N, C-alpha and C positions, 0 to 999 in steps of 0.2 A: 504494500500500500504506500503510495507516494502522498506526502502531505507537505504543503507549503507553509512555512513558519516565518514570521518577521522577527529578525534579530533584536531590534530595539523595542519590541512589544511583547515578546513571549519568552519566558525563561527556558522553555523546552528548546527553542531555537538556539539559544546560547549554549545549552548543554550539548546539543548535537554538533555545533560548530567546534566547541572546545574538545569534544571527544574525538572528532575526526582529526583535529590539529594534533592531539596527543599521538594518534597512530602515525601521523606523518613524521613527527619528531622521533618516535620510536624507530621508524624505518631509517631515518637519517643517522641515528645513534648506532644502529646495527651496521650500516654501510661504513661509517667513519671509524668506529672504535670496536666493532665486533661485540658489542654489549649483549648481555643476557637480560632481556626485558623481564620485568616482574609485573607490576600493576601500573596503570596510568589513567586514572579516572579524571573526568572533568570536575572542576570546582566552580563555585559561584562566579569567580572573576578570572578564570583561566583554566589551566590544567598542569599536570606534571606527569612524568614517567619515571618511576623508580627503575634503575637498571644497574646491573652488576658489571663492573669494569675490571675485576680482578684487583691487581695492585695499583692500577691507574685511578685517577680521579679527574672529573671534569673541572676545568679552570675557566676563568673569564675569557682568556685568549681562545678558548674553544667555541665561544658563542658565534663568531663570524663564520667558521666552517660549517657549523650546524645550520645556521640560517641559510647559507649558500646551498647546502644539500637539500634543505626543505624547499627552497626556491626551485631547484631542479625537479623535485617531486611535484610541485604545484604545476609547473609548465607541462609536465607529461599528462596531466588530466587523468590520472589513474583512477579507475573505478573502485569503489568499495563493494566487494562481493561477499555476500553472506553465504556460509556453508554450514550444514549440519553434519556433525560427526559423532561417532560413538566415543565413549570414554576411552576404550582401548585404542581406537584410531588416534585420539588426541595424545595419549601417552607415547605412542610410536612417533607421531608427528613432531612432538616436542622433546624427544629423547635426549637431545643435547642441551636442554634447558631445565635444570633441576627445579627451578622456581615454578615453571608452568606445570611440570610433572607433579609437584607437591600440591598445587592448586587443584589439578584434576583428581588426584587421589583423595583429597580431603573434602572437596566441594561438590563433586559430581558422583552421584550414586552409581553403583555397579549396574551394568545392563541398561544404562540410560544414554541419552544423547546430550550434546551441548553444541553451542555455536561458536564458530570462528569467523573472522572477517579477513579477507585477502585484499591487500592494497599494494600494487606493485609486487615486489618480492617479499613483502612482510605478510605473514599469517599470524594472527594473534587470537587468543581466547577473547571472546567479546559477545555481549548481548545486543550491541547496536543501540539505536540506529545511527546511521552516518549520513553525511552529505552524499550526493550522487557520485561525485568525483573530486579529486584534489584541486582541480582548477577553480573550484568555488571559493577557495581561500585566496584572498587578494593580498594579504600581508602576513608576515610571521616575524616575531622577534623573541629572542631568548633574553629574559630579563633577570633571572636569578637561578641559582642552583644551591643545593644543600647535600649533606651526607645523611645516610640513614642506615639502619640495620634491618635485615629481612624480618618482617612481621614485628618490627619494633623491639626485637630481642637483642640485647648487646652481646649475647653469646653466638649470634649468627653473623655471617659476613654481610 
């Protein structure tokens, strides 16, 4: 079902926009740094994407390359494609990402299905919805970053 929302008049419109923007940033982070993406929800005034970079960390000087990569993604007008997969298919699909495997094992019941969205070469666990394609985003800026631990536990990476 396609629904038209007005960004400045409906909170759902902002949520969809920020959510799609988070996926685009996640794709850029994977391209540039080989990050393992964790979660990346929209917020009231924007979005974030927690990602594991091993011993590396994002720095302010990384903002420009991330923005440039997202700009490339925008120009490609990549479609957001919803796919339904089984829990087992998800575990196989995300075998190289222990964070996604953990989410699947703890949040998706055995014998059931879940959804993923594909955008370019990014495939991510996601309920959606999304913009029709990345070209709908006209501007992107990285404004801040922070450090975190998986699930907020200091014993986790």
